[in-house]
N, C-alpha and C positions, 0 to 999 in steps of 0.2 A: 205656559203654566197658568192655571187658574189662580185667582186671588180672592180671598174672602175677608170680610170684616166681621169680627166677633165683638159684640157688645154684651157685657155681663154686669150683673149687680146682685147684691144680697143685702138682707137686713134682718134685724132682730128687734122685736118689740119688748125691750127690757134689758138686753145686752149684758149678760145672757138672758134669753127669753125665747118665746115662740119665734122661730126664724124660717126664712125661705129664700130662694134665689130665683133669678130669671136670666136667660141668655137668648140671644138672637144671632143668627148667622145671615149675612147679606153677601150678595155678589158685589165685589168691589167696583166693577165696571158699570153696573146698571143700578145698584142700590136695591135690587129685588130681594125680598125676604125669602130665604131658602129653608130655614129651620128655626123653630122656637123650642125652648125647654124651660120648665119651671118645676119646683118641687118644694113641698113643706118638709122642713128638717127636724121638727120638734124643737127642743131647747138647745140653743147654740149662740155663739157670739156673732156680732156683725162681721168680723173679719173671717171667721170660718165660713159664714154664709157667702161672703164675697168670693172666697177661694172656691167654694163649691159651685158658684155660678160660672167662674172661669173654667173649671173642669168640664162642666156640662157643655159650655160653648165650644171648647176645643174638641170634645168627643163628637159633637154634632158635625163640626167642620171636617174632622177626620173621616167620619162615616160618608161624607159627601165626596171627598177627594183627599187621600192621605198625602198626595204629592203637591197639594196647593200651598201657596204662600198665604199666611194668615196675619192680619193686623188686628191686634186686640185693643179695644178702646174701653176704658173703665174710669169711673169717677173715684176710685179708691187709689189714692197716691201710694199707700202702703203696698198694695198688691203690685201695682205697676213698677214701683222702684225695686221691690224684692225680686220680681220675676225678670227684671232687666239686669239684675246682678249688682245694682248699685247699693242696695241696703241688705244687711244680713237678716236671716230669718231666725229668730230666737224662740218664738212660741212653739212648744212641742206639738200642739194640735195642728199647726199650719205646715210644719215641715213635710209630713207625708203627702199632704195635698199638693204642695209646690213640686215635690219630686214626681208625683204622677203627672202633673200638668206638663212638666218638662219632657216627660217620656213620650208624649202623644205625637209630637212633631220634632224633627231635627231642629236644633236651635237656630240655624240660619234661615229657617222658613217662617219664624214667628217674630214679630215686632210688637212692642207695647207702647201705648200712648195714654197719658192722663187726659181726661176731658171733664169739663164742668158737668154738674148733675143735670142741668137743663138739657144737655145734649145726649143724655143716657136714659131718656124717658121710657123707651120701649122696654128695655130690660128691667127697669125699675117697676114698671106696671106689672110685668110678669111676676116679679118677686112679691109684690103686694097681693096679686091674685092668689099666689101659692099660700101666703100667710092667711089671707081671708078664708081660703078653703080649709086650711088646717084648723082654724078657730071653730069651724063647723064640724070638725071630725071627718073631713073629706080630703081627697087629694086633688091637686090641680088637674084640669082636663083641657087639652088643646081645643076640643070641640066647643067649649063654652067661653073660651078666652076672648076678651075684647081689646087686649093690649095693642094689637096691630091697628084696629079700627080707631082707637082713641089717640094714636100717635101719628103725627104728620110724617109723611114719607121722608126718609133720610136724604134721598137724592131725587127731588121732583123732576119730572120729565121737562127738560128745557124746551122753550118754544123758539129758540134761535141758537146759532152756534156759540159755543163757549167763547168768551172774550169779545163778542160783538158789542162794542161799547154803546152804540145808539139803541139797539134792542134791549140791552141790559138796563140802561137808564130808563127806558119807557116802562119796562116791567117793574122796576123799582118804584117809579112814581105811582103806578097803579096799586102796588102793594101798600105804599104809605097812605094812599087815599082810603084804602079799606081799613086802615088802622091795625094796631097790634093787640087790641083789647081781648081778642078771642083766644089768646094763649092760655091753655089749660094750666091750672095749678097742679104742682107735683103732689101726688099722694104721699102722705106722711110715712116716712121710715125713720126709725130711731137713728140718731147720729152714730156713725161708725167710730171705733176706737181711735182712728187716726184723724177724726174731724177737727180736733183741736188745732191741726196744722192747716186747715182749709184756707185761712186768711193768708198765711205765709205762702201757700201754694199759689194762690191767685196773684200775690205780689210777685212771686218768682216768674210766673207765666208772663206778667206784664213787663217785667224787666227783659225777659228773653225776646218778647215781641219788639220792645223798644230797640234792642240791640240790632234786630233785623232790619230796622228802617232808619238807620243812621243817615245823616245827610251825605250826599255825594255831589260833586260839582266838576266842571271841566269846560274847556273851550271847544267850539265846534270843530269837527274834522270831516273830511269826505268819507264816503262809504266804503272804499276798497278795504279788503281784508287787512292790509297794512296801510296805515294812514298816510296821506300825502305829505310831502316835505313841507317844513315850515315856510310860510310865505307863499305857498302855492295852493291856497284854499280855492275851491270852485267859487264862482261868483255868487251862488245862492247860499253860501255858508254864512253863519252869523254867530258871534260870540255870545256867551251867556252862561248862567249857572243853573243847575237843576238840583232840586232837593226832594227827598222823600216826604210824603204826607205826614202830618203830626201823628204820633202814636195813637191818640184817642180816635183818630179818624181813619186809620189805614185800612180798616175792614170795609169802609165805605157803606153803601146802603145794604150790602149783603150780610150784615151782622145778625139778621133775623134768625132765631134759633132753629126754625124748621128747615133752613137751607143746609144744615150739616156743615162739617168741616170742608174747606175748599180743597181743590187740587192745587198745590203750590209748586210751580215750576221755578226752580233756582237755576239761573242761566249763567254758566261759566264760560267765558271766552278762554280758549286754550292759551298756554304759555307762549313765550316768544320763540320764533324760528330764526334761522340766519337771515331771512328776508325782512323781518320786522324792523330792525334798526335802519335798514336801507329804505324803508317805507315804499315797498313795491306791492303792486296788485298780486294777490296770492289767493286764487279761488279754487274751484274744484276741477278746473281744466288745465292746471299747470303741472309743476314738478312734484307736487305733494311732499313738501319738505317736512322733516321731523323736527322735534324741539331742539333748540340749542342748549348749551349748558345752563345759560341764564333762564331759559324757559323751563327746564326741569326743576331748577331751584324754586321758581315761582309756583310750579305745580305742587311741590312738597310743602310750601308755605300755605297754600290754600287748603291742602289736605289737612294740615294741623288745625287751621282755623275752623273748618267744617267739623272736624272730630270734636273740638271743644264745644261747638254748638249742639251737636248730637241730634240734629233733626232730620238728616237725610235718610230716606228709606229705600231709595233705588238710584242707580246711576245709568244714564242713557247717553250715548255718544254719537256724534257724526262719524261716518266711516273713514274720514281722512286721517292720515298718520298723526298729525299734530294733536288732533282732538282725542284720538284713541290713546295716545301715549299719556296725555294729561289725565284722561279719565281713569286709566289703569293705575296711575300713581295715587290718585285720590281714592279710588275704590279699594285699593289694597289697604290703605290706612283706615278706612271705614269698615272693612270686613265685608264688602259687598261685591257682587259680580257686575260686569259691564255689559249692557245690551246695546247693540248698534242699530241706529235708526237712520236710514238713507235720507229721509226728509230733512235732517239737520245739517246737511252738507252746505258748504259755502256756495255763493253764486259762481257760475262759470263766467269769467271775464274775457273769454275768447282770446283774440290776438293781443290783448293788453296784459295777459299773464306774464309776470316777471318784470314788467316795466314800472317806472315811477309815474306819478301823476304828470310831472312835467314832460316826460318822454312821450306819454300818450297825447298830451296837448300839442306837442310839436309834430308828431307823426300823423295823428288822426283828429285834427281840430274839429271838423264838422261832426264826426261821429260822437266825439266827447260832448260837444255842446248839445246835441240832440239827446244824449243819454242823461245829461244833467237837467234837461227841461221836460222830458217825457218819460214817465215810468214804463211805457210800452216799448221804448227804444232799447235795442240790444247793443252790447259792445261790438266793436269791429270783429269780423270773423265769425259771427253767429253764436255769440255767447248767450247768457240768460238775462232777460230784462228784469227790472225790479217788480213789475207786475207778475211775471211768472214766478219769481222767488216768493212773493207774497202769497200767491195761490198755493204753492207748495207748503209754505210754513203754516198757513191756516189749516190745511188738511192734516198736517202733522200735529199741530196743536190739538185739534179736535180728537184725534186718535189717542194722544197721550193723556189728555184730560179725562177721557172716558175710561181709559185703562187704569188710571191712578186716582180715582175719586177719593177725596179725603186724605191723600198722602202728600208727602213732600219729596219731590224727585229732582235730582240734579241732572240738568241737560248740559253737556259739554259741546259747545258749538263755536260759531264764528261771528264776525262783526255784523254782516248783513242779516243773517237769520235772527240774531239776538235783538238788534235794533227793530227788526220787523215784528217780533213778538211784542215788544213794547209799543210800537206804533199802532198795531192793531188793537191792543188793549186800551189805548188812550183814544182810539178813533181819530188819530191824527192823519193829516194828508201825507202823501208819499214824500214830499219835499222835506218833511221833518227828519228823514234819515240823514240829511246833510247837517242837521243841527244837534246831533248827539255825538259825544265823545265816548269811545269804548276802549279802554286800555286792555293790554294783554293780561290775562289771568284775573280779570275783574269779575265781580259778582253782581248780578241783577236778580230780581225776583218778581213774578207776577202770580197772584192768586186768582183762581177761576172758581166761581160759585155755581151752584146747581141751577140758578135762574138765568144763567148766561152772562151775568155781569162779571167784570174783571177788575182787579185792583193792583196797580203797580206799587210794590212795597219797597223796592230797592233798585238803585241804578248805579252802575259803574263804581262799586265799592272796591277800593284797592287798599284798605287799611291793613289787611293781613300781609301786604308786601313790605310794609315799613319795618325798619329795624326795631 
């Protein structure tokens, strides 16, 4: 299914006064501009102009593919909240516009997101062009529009794989050296009727961001799907605490406005299985256990927590039973479907499947020591090495980031894949896998920006599991 991003804006010079709107449709995977629309409306209010921009964007998206999923991004909190169903529509002039907007796509195909004005420059410039044309007694013409030329690309072509920490840092340093003084000033549009809430909106966004980066800590544990028994840590393990970056820093260097919104991968480890309390290796080559009663309760708890946050736009799961069951519980609560991605499966632990760490150390000491020391080493019996897992996860990451640019996606996976997502984002060595604790039904998050940089926003959050 194709995915589009619709950005729309509207303005009125007088409120009510001479008004116009602008809308742009982008391919969600590539950022390519697929359609533009703008029109002078005559005398109207800001909010009517904004709704008119939304309608134009949805019509253009429908003309391209009526079966597509559409993510609408607007800087009007009023329109976003009303179309999301959280605020009532009271103004008689806006009710028919909202009704028509809802009729263009089935409700499960459209999501809405509020964005700051600086991230909506393309649609804003189209709206201003339409109003400028109206002031001259003319209509806006796509052939003379400069909005696309004057607006930086929403998703610049990356010069390295998403999440490549070293390449991302190098590009960030280069960007900083060039400076940010070239950022164009936003053309003036009269404040919308809901602009009195702008400060509150920004504050609410900051609070929501802060909630997403709460501190998380834990002692080290070995890499198997089910952690090794207490007192049986591998020699390379080390205790310690990990915490998320401060709120004001968590966007990292990639806060530059021309990068657009990142693709945020929220990483959920599945709930407990019967093997979890026994701390046994449970990869993709074993018995494929389902969730235990405790694991299902954990899944319901995380579902409620994610529903309260309200940021997840898609759910993707590993093909194994425990992850699919967790994903289905969460997705049902969020009103979303579950897509299955083979690349998110757990490592195949070969002959170690179903054994405890101590049992492996007793039966296969040489293979275990080699596995702990060399990421290229495989478990006994021809399982999957950490290097092979990392290559698979990197390819899966690139695929998902490209498919979900600017969106927040829940990935339901396992210990080794989730730790590998984090390791690659940090540019950490393979042995760092032994220095991370990842609890059942825990949440982690990594944001991937269009310049290839990545930002770890959350790790091993289990606050939703507490009474």
